[in-house]
C-alpha positions as CSV (number, residue, x, y, z in Angstrom):
1,M,48.6,-13.6,20.5
2,T,46.7,-10.6,21.6
3,T,48.1,-7.1,22.2
4,Y,47.1,-5.7,25.6
5,V,47.6,-2.3,27.0
6,I,48.4,-2.7,30.7
7,T,48.4,0.0,33.4
8,V,50.9,-0.4,36.3
9,P,50.6,2.2,39.1
10,G,53.3,3.1,41.5
11,T,54.8,5.7,43.8
12,F,58.3,7.3,43.8
13,T,59.0,7.3,47.5
14,T,61.9,9.8,47.2
15,G,60.7,11.8,44.2
16,I,62.2,11.5,40.8
17,E,64.9,13.6,39.1
18,D,64.7,14.6,35.5
19,G,67.6,12.3,34.5
20,T,66.1,9.3,36.1
21,R,62.7,10.1,34.6
22,T,64.4,10.3,31.1
23,R,66.2,6.9,31.7
24,L,62.9,5.3,32.8
25,A,61.0,6.6,29.8
26,Q,63.8,5.3,27.4
27,A,63.8,1.9,29.1
28,L,60.0,1.7,28.6
29,R,60.0,2.9,25.0
30,P,59.7,-0.6,23.4
31,A,56.4,-1.1,25.3
32,D,55.0,2.4,24.4
33,P,51.3,2.2,23.8
34,H,51.5,4.8,21.0
35,G,52.3,1.8,18.8
36,T,48.8,0.6,19.1
37,R,45.6,2.1,17.6
38,M,44.1,2.5,21.1
39,G,47.2,4.1,22.6
40,S,47.5,6.5,19.7
41,A,43.8,7.4,19.7
42,E,43.7,7.8,23.4
43,G,47.0,9.6,23.7
44,L,48.3,7.1,26.3
45,D,51.8,8.0,27.5
46,V,54.1,5.3,28.6
47,L,54.9,7.2,31.8
48,S,52.7,9.7,33.6
49,V,53.9,11.3,36.9
50,N,51.6,13.2,39.2
51,E,52.6,16.0,41.6
52,D,52.3,13.7,44.6
53,N,55.0,11.4,43.1
54,T,52.5,8.7,42.1
55,F,52.9,7.5,38.6
56,I,51.3,5.3,36.0
57,L,53.1,3.1,33.5
58,R,51.1,2.2,30.4
59,L,52.7,-0.7,28.6
60,T,51.9,-2.7,25.4
61,V,52.3,-6.4,25.9
62,D,51.6,-9.3,23.5
63,A,50.4,-12.4,25.3
64,D,48.0,-15.3,25.0
65,T,45.9,-14.4,28.1
66,G,45.1,-11.4,30.3
67,P,47.0,-12.8,33.3
68,H,50.0,-13.5,31.2
69,A,49.9,-9.9,29.9
70,E,49.7,-8.5,33.4
71,E,52.6,-10.7,34.5
72,E,54.7,-9.6,31.5
73,A,53.9,-6.0,32.2
74,R,55.1,-6.3,35.8
75,R,58.3,-7.9,34.6
76,L,58.9,-5.1,32.0
77,A,58.1,-2.4,34.6
78,D,60.5,-3.9,37.2
79,S,63.2,-4.2,34.6
80,A,62.8,-0.6,33.4
81,L,62.8,0.7,37.0
82,R,66.1,-1.2,37.7
83,D,67.6,0.1,34.5
84,A,66.8,3.7,35.7
85,G,68.4,3.0,39.0
86,L,65.2,2.5,41.0
87,D,64.0,-0.5,43.0
88,E,61.0,-1.8,45.0
89,R,61.8,0.6,47.9
90,T,62.2,3.8,45.8
91,A,59.4,3.0,43.3
92,P,57.0,0.3,44.6
93,L,54.4,-0.9,42.1
94,G,50.7,-1.6,42.5
95,P,48.8,-4.3,40.7
96,A,48.9,-4.4,36.9
97,L,45.5,-4.0,35.2
98,I,44.3,-4.5,31.7
99,T,43.5,-1.0,30.3
100,G,42.5,-2.3,26.9
101,I,42.9,-4.9,24.2
102,D,44.1,-3.9,20.8
103,S,43.8,-6.3,17.9
104,G,45.8,-4.3,15.4
105,I,49.1,-2.4,15.4
106,R,49.3,0.6,13.2
């Protein structure tokens, strides 16, 4: 198994309220990249929201291959968005991309 840091972009089509943002960040906490050497060194936040309501999720995923890691990251992102009360209409996601590969967890 390899630990991957995956970036998943998206857009909040109706904006995002503070409470929803907090719920989303909490739902994503188990996949927070700060648990990896790379995520900690690079200061990668699990959720970054821009002024234009675009956002980036950076997730840590253990997988056998890059494609499996990207697939798992999408599943985690979709689940966290649903837990926060969002769906594919209010927060559509773009393609998941491998940001980095981290061989050791600190």
